[in-house]
LOLUMNU-701748 format. One line per field, with one value per residue (C-alpha): chain; residue in three letters; residue number from 1; x, y, z. Coordinates in steps of 0.2 Angstrom, whole numbers, padded with zeros to 4 digits. Layout:
! residues N
mol	[A; ...]
type	[ALA; ...]
seq	[NUM; ...]
px	[X; ...]
py	[Y; ...]
pz	[Z; ...]
//
This chain:
! residues 309
mol	[A; A; A; A; A; A; A; A; A; A; A; A; A; A; A; A; A; A; A; A; A; A; A; A; A; A; A; A; A; A; A; A; A; A; A; A; A; A; A; A; A; A; A; A; A; A; A; A; A; A; A; A; A; A; A; A; A; A; A; A; A; A; A; A; A; A; A; A; A; A; A; A; A; A; A; A; A; A; A; A; A; A; A; A; A; A; A; A; A; A; A; A; A; A; A; A; A; A; A; A; A; A; A; A; A; A; A; A; A; A; A; A; A; A; A; A; A; A; A; A; A; A; A; A; A; A; A; A; A; A; A; A; A; A; A; A; A; A; A; A; A; A; A; A; A; A; A; A; A; A; A; A; A; A; A; A; A; A; A; A; A; A; A; A; A; A; A; A; A; A; A; A; A; A; A; A; A; A; A; A; A; A; A; A; A; A; A; A; A; A; A; A; A; A; A; A; A; A; A; A; A; A; A; A; A; A; A; A; A; A; A; A; A; A; A; A; A; A; A; A; A; A; A; A; A; A; A; A; A; A; A; A; A; A; A; A; A; A; A; A; A; A; A; A; A; A; A; A; A; A; A; A; A; A; A; A; A; A; A; A; A; A; A; A; A; A; A; A; A; A; A; A; A; A; A; A; A; A; A; A; A; A; A; A; A; A; A; A; A; A; A; A; A; A; A; A; A; A; A; A; A; A; A; A; A; A; A; A; A]
type	[MET; PRO; ASP; PRO; THR; ALA; VAL; SER; PRO; SER; GLN; ASP; SER; LEU; GLN; ARG; SER; LYS; SER; LEU; LEU; LEU; ASP; GLN; LEU; GLU; GLN; HIS; VAL; GLN; ARG; ASN; THR; GLY; ASN; ARG; LEU; GLN; ARG; THR; LEU; ARG; ALA; PRO; LEU; ARG; LEU; PRO; THR; SER; LYS; ALA; LEU; GLU; LYS; TYR; CYS; ARG; MET; THR; GLY; SER; THR; CYS; LYS; LEU; GLN; ALA; ARG; LEU; PHE; TRP; ASP; GLU; HIS; MET; ASN; VAL; VAL; PHE; PRO; GLU; ILE; VAL; SER; CYS; PHE; LEU; TYR; ARG; TYR; GLY; PHE; PHE; GLU; PRO; ASP; LEU; THR; ARG; ILE; VAL; ILE; HIS; SER; VAL; ASN; PRO; GLY; ASP; VAL; VAL; PHE; ASP; ILE; GLY; THR; HIS; PHE; GLY; TYR; TYR; SER; LEU; LEU; ALA; SER; HIS; LEU; VAL; GLY; LEU; GLN; GLY; GLN; VAL; HIS; SER; PHE; GLU; PRO; THR; GLN; HIS; THR; TYR; GLU; VAL; VAL; ARG; SER; ASN; VAL; SER; THR; LYS; GLY; ASN; VAL; LYS; LEU; ASN; ASN; VAL; ALA; ALA; TRP; SER; GLU; THR; THR; GLN; LEU; LYS; PHE; LYS; ASP; TYR; GLY; MET; THR; MET; SER; ALA; PHE; ASN; SER; LEU; TYR; GLU; ALA; LYS; LEU; GLU; ASP; ALA; VAL; ALA; LYS; LYS; LEU; GLN; PRO; THR; GLU; TYR; THR; VAL; SER; ALA; ILE; SER; ILE; ASP; GLU; TYR; VAL; GLU; THR; ASN; ARG; LEU; LYS; PRO; THR; PHE; ILE; LYS; ILE; ASP; ALA; GLU; ASN; ALA; GLU; HIS; ASP; ILE; LEU; LEU; GLY; MET; LYS; ARG; THR; LEU; ASN; ASP; ILE; ARG; PRO; LEU; VAL; THR; LEU; GLU; VAL; GLY; ASP; VAL; LYS; ALA; GLY; ASN; TYR; LYS; ASP; SER; ALA; SER; ALA; VAL; ARG; LEU; LEU; ILE; GLN; HIS; GLY; TYR; ARG; ALA; LYS; GLU; TRP; LYS; ASP; ASN; ARG; LEU; CYS; ASP; HIS; SER; PRO; THR; SER; SER; TYR; LEU; HIS; THR; ASN; LEU; LEU; PHE; VAL; PRO; GLU]
seq	[1; 2; 3; 4; 5; 6; 7; 8; 9; 10; 11; 12; 13; 14; 15; 16; 17; 18; 19; 20; 21; 22; 23; 24; 25; 26; 27; 28; 29; 30; 31; 32; 33; 34; 35; 36; 37; 38; 39; 40; 41; 42; 43; 44; 45; 46; 47; 48; 49; 50; 51; 52; 53; 54; 55; 56; 57; 58; 59; 60; 61; 62; 63; 64; 65; 66; 67; 68; 69; 70; 71; 72; 73; 74; 75; 76; 77; 78; 79; 80; 81; 82; 83; 84; 85; 86; 87; 88; 89; 90; 91; 92; 93; 94; 95; 96; 97; 98; 99; 100; 101; 102; 103; 104; 105; 106; 107; 108; 109; 110; 111; 112; 113; 114; 115; 116; 117; 118; 119; 120; 121; 122; 123; 124; 125; 126; 127; 128; 129; 130; 131; 132; 133; 134; 135; 136; 137; 138; 139; 140; 141; 142; 143; 144; 145; 146; 147; 148; 149; 150; 151; 152; 153; 154; 155; 156; 157; 158; 159; 160; 161; 162; 163; 164; 165; 166; 167; 168; 169; 170; 171; 172; 173; 174; 175; 176; 177; 178; 179; 180; 181; 182; 183; 184; 185; 186; 187; 188; 189; 190; 191; 192; 193; 194; 195; 196; 197; 198; 199; 200; 201; 202; 203; 204; 205; 206; 207; 208; 209; 210; 211; 212; 213; 214; 215; 216; 217; 218; 219; 220; 221; 222; 223; 224; 225; 226; 227; 228; 229; 230; 231; 232; 233; 234; 235; 236; 237; 238; 239; 240; 241; 242; 243; 244; 245; 246; 247; 248; 249; 250; 251; 252; 253; 254; 255; 256; 257; 258; 259; 260; 261; 262; 263; 264; 265; 266; 267; 268; 269; 270; 271; 272; 273; 274; 275; 276; 277; 278; 279; 280; 281; 282; 283; 284; 285; 286; 287; 288; 289; 290; 291; 292; 293; 294; 295; 296; 297; 298; 299; 300; 301; 302; 303; 304; 305; 306; 307; 308; 309]
px	[0000; 0007; 0014; 0002; 0016; 0027; 0034; 0028; 0044; 0035; 0034; 0052; 0059; 0047; 0055; 0072; 0069; 0063; 0076; 0089; 0081; 0080; 0099; 0103; 0093; 0102; 0119; 0113; 0108; 0124; 0130; 0119; 0126; 0139; 0145; 0150; 0168; 0161; 0148; 0161; 0173; 0160; 0157; 0171; 0167; 0147; 0145; 0156; 0151; 0133; 0135; 0144; 0130; 0116; 0124; 0128; 0109; 0103; 0114; 0110; 0093; 0094; 0091; 0099; 0093; 0102; 0100; 0099; 0104; 0093; 0097; 0089; 0101; 0088; 0088; 0078; 0078; 0080; 0080; 0094; 0094; 0076; 0077; 0072; 0082; 0097; 0095; 0091; 0106; 0116; 0111; 0100; 0085; 0071; 0062; 0071; 0056; 0042; 0053; 0054; 0034; 0032; 0046; 0038; 0019; 0019; 0019; 0020; 0003; -0002; -0011; -0004; -0010; 0004; -0006; 0005; 0020; 0031; 0045; 0040; 0051; 0039; 0030; 0045; 0049; 0029; 0033; 0048; 0038; 0023; 0031; 0022; 0007; 0003; 0000; 0003; -0008; 0000; -0007; 0003; -0008; 0007; 0011; 0031; 0032; 0022; 0034; 0047; 0037; 0032; 0050; 0053; 0039; 0034; 0043; 0034; 0020; 0013; 0013; -0004; 0000; -0014; -0011; -0026; -0025; -0035; -0048; -0065; -0075; -0072; -0071; -0060; -0049; -0036; -0018; -0002; 0013; 0029; 0041; 0052; 0065; 0051; 0039; 0040; 0028; 0016; -0002; -0021; -0018; -0002; 0015; 0019; 0033; 0036; 0028; 0045; 0050; 0033; 0033; 0046; 0038; 0028; 0017; 0008; -0010; -0020; -0035; -0030; -0042; -0048; -0056; -0063; -0052; -0070; -0074; -0057; -0059; -0076; -0074; -0058; -0065; -0050; -0046; -0031; -0022; -0009; -0013; 0003; -0005; 0007; -0002; 0004; -0011; -0024; -0024; -0038; -0048; -0042; -0050; -0066; -0066; -0062; -0075; -0080; -0064; -0059; -0075; -0077; -0060; -0049; -0032; -0018; -0015; 0002; -0002; 0011; 0009; 0016; 0010; 0019; 0006; -0014; -0022; -0039; -0036; -0038; -0022; -0013; -0024; -0040; -0033; -0028; -0044; -0053; -0044; -0047; -0067; -0065; -0059; -0039; -0024; -0012; 0008; 0024; 0042; 0052; 0067; 0067; 0051; 0032; 0026; 0008; 0005; -0002; -0011; -0007; -0015; -0001; 0012; 0030; 0034; 0034; 0024; 0011; 0004; -0013; -0019; -0038; -0044]
py	[-0001; 0016; 0029; 0044; 0054; 0050; 0065; 0060; 0061; 0076; 0085; 0080; 0087; 0104; 0106; 0105; 0117; 0129; 0126; 0130; 0145; 0151; 0148; 0158; 0172; 0172; 0172; 0189; 0196; 0193; 0205; 0218; 0217; 0225; 0243; 0249; 0246; 0227; 0227; 0236; 0221; 0210; 0218; 0228; 0233; 0234; 0243; 0259; 0260; 0260; 0272; 0283; 0282; 0285; 0301; 0307; 0303; 0314; 0327; 0330; 0326; 0310; 0292; 0277; 0260; 0243; 0225; 0217; 0199; 0193; 0180; 0166; 0169; 0180; 0198; 0211; 0230; 0242; 0262; 0272; 0281; 0275; 0267; 0249; 0248; 0255; 0240; 0226; 0228; 0230; 0216; 0206; 0205; 0216; 0216; 0200; 0196; 0198; 0187; 0175; 0172; 0171; 0157; 0149; 0151; 0150; 0132; 0126; 0128; 0142; 0158; 0173; 0192; 0205; 0220; 0234; 0226; 0241; 0235; 0218; 0210; 0199; 0195; 0187; 0177; 0172; 0167; 0156; 0148; 0144; 0135; 0134; 0127; 0143; 0160; 0177; 0192; 0209; 0225; 0241; 0257; 0270; 0274; 0273; 0260; 0249; 0251; 0245; 0229; 0224; 0225; 0213; 0199; 0202; 0184; 0175; 0165; 0163; 0180; 0192; 0211; 0223; 0242; 0245; 0248; 0236; 0246; 0244; 0246; 0246; 0264; 0278; 0286; 0301; 0295; 0305; 0301; 0306; 0303; 0287; 0292; 0292; 0278; 0266; 0280; 0283; 0282; 0286; 0295; 0305; 0298; 0288; 0300; 0312; 0330; 0339; 0326; 0325; 0346; 0344; 0334; 0339; 0323; 0322; 0320; 0309; 0296; 0277; 0263; 0253; 0236; 0226; 0209; 0202; 0207; 0202; 0184; 0183; 0189; 0179; 0164; 0163; 0156; 0164; 0155; 0171; 0188; 0200; 0218; 0234; 0249; 0266; 0268; 0259; 0241; 0245; 0250; 0235; 0224; 0229; 0226; 0207; 0202; 0187; 0183; 0181; 0173; 0161; 0156; 0160; 0164; 0168; 0188; 0198; 0216; 0229; 0239; 0255; 0271; 0287; 0300; 0302; 0306; 0303; 0286; 0271; 0266; 0250; 0243; 0244; 0234; 0220; 0221; 0218; 0203; 0197; 0200; 0189; 0176; 0175; 0175; 0188; 0179; 0189; 0181; 0180; 0171; 0164; 0157; 0162; 0167; 0172; 0191; 0201; 0216; 0233; 0252; 0256; 0249; 0253; 0245; 0228; 0214; 0202; 0185; 0181; 0164; 0158; 0150]
pz	[0000; -0005; 0009; 0009; 0016; 0004; -0010; -0028; -0040; -0048; -0030; -0025; -0044; -0041; -0022; -0030; -0042; -0030; -0017; -0032; -0037; -0021; -0018; -0033; -0026; -0008; -0019; -0027; -0009; -0003; -0015; -0007; 0010; 0019; 0017; 0000; -0001; 0002; -0010; -0024; -0022; -0025; -0043; -0044; -0062; -0060; -0045; -0048; -0067; -0064; -0050; -0062; -0077; -0063; -0056; -0076; -0081; -0065; -0068; -0087; -0086; -0098; -0097; -0104; -0107; -0103; -0099; -0081; -0080; -0066; -0053; -0064; -0078; -0088; -0096; -0095; -0101; -0088; -0090; -0079; -0067; -0063; -0044; -0048; -0063; -0055; -0041; -0054; -0064; -0050; -0039; -0053; -0040; -0030; -0016; -0008; 0003; -0010; -0022; -0010; -0009; -0026; -0028; -0014; -0018; -0037; -0046; -0064; -0072; -0061; -0068; -0060; -0061; -0059; -0056; -0056; -0067; -0069; -0080; -0079; -0066; -0055; -0074; -0079; -0063; -0064; -0083; -0075; -0062; -0072; -0089; -0104; -0096; -0085; -0089; -0083; -0085; -0083; -0079; -0083; -0088; -0089; -0107; -0107; -0095; -0104; -0119; -0109; -0100; -0119; -0124; -0110; -0111; -0131; -0133; -0118; -0124; -0109; -0105; -0108; -0105; -0103; -0105; -0092; -0073; -0062; -0051; -0043; -0059; -0077; -0082; -0088; -0074; -0073; -0069; -0066; -0075; -0064; -0081; -0084; -0070; -0057; -0064; -0050; -0040; -0057; -0048; -0049; -0033; -0030; -0028; -0012; -0010; 0006; 0001; -0001; -0014; -0022; -0023; -0035; -0048; -0062; -0067; -0083; -0081; -0094; -0095; -0095; -0098; -0080; -0077; -0063; -0060; -0059; -0076; -0083; -0074; -0081; -0100; -0101; -0092; -0079; -0063; -0055; -0041; -0037; -0038; -0035; -0031; -0030; -0037; -0027; -0015; -0026; -0018; -0009; -0022; -0034; -0019; -0020; -0039; -0037; -0023; -0033; -0038; -0019; -0014; -0027; -0033; -0018; -0025; -0015; -0013; -0011; -0007; -0005; 0011; 0018; 0023; 0017; 0021; 0022; 0006; -0002; -0003; 0008; 0020; 0020; 0036; 0026; 0013; 0025; 0034; 0019; 0013; 0032; 0030; 0015; 0024; 0021; 0035; 0033; 0030; 0030; 0027; 0042; 0049; 0032; 0031; 0030; 0047; 0053; 0053; 0065; 0058; 0064; 0063; 0052; 0040; 0033; 0018; 0017; 0006; 0014; 0007; 0010; 0013; 0011; 0026]
//
């Protein structure tokens, strides 16, 4: 009689693959530890030259397109001196805890939604994890940012890129575009920046199409297994537009949290409460594993995983 606790060969192979990927990530994370001299010694050419290029671009107000080599040996287009691009080019990863959560949670054949795709780091990682039998649906409303992410995912047959915003309903919305250099902060609301920094920016405003995740799921007859949300203060609005998905399909959800200042939007704690009300349990990556998270009234920047009860 088969042992019910035994791990199947396919499961064993999957775990080895995930362990290898996590090991590759940790090697790259180590490059970003220690003081500046220690980091420079680990990358004696890449770090100082990229610092010099970043400084030149900022001084001249110019941008420069480069290719970053990611920790799983894939390349993606990035744009200096944009903050995420600089980090990816130097170290090959971004947001290590969320990256660990994605590797831990996404499996071959899964259907992943990447809401707030930016230049496509998580879409590329998800594409690698789900394989040819899986799907990645990416949502990026910003015009110039969309062109960069399209250059990164256009050859991926398992990625569908949508030039729309996810929202509480299907509509048209005014969007604030802070330019290529500050594109990580583009938002339907004000930039997630301190007032002293935000006041120096002059965003371009234009109308973007928006769709609710519930409508997108129904129209495309999808059953997402994992949804990543990073939408610069619009997280609560997006969750309001995916109530049926949360109640009926029960995907895993990651949520960027972190309150820089108050505004005409719901704070991170409100988004966390909404997911808990839908029967989800909050988790965080801590001590090299997923641990239960105790909700708080305010948040510094991090990413949480929500698992259906």
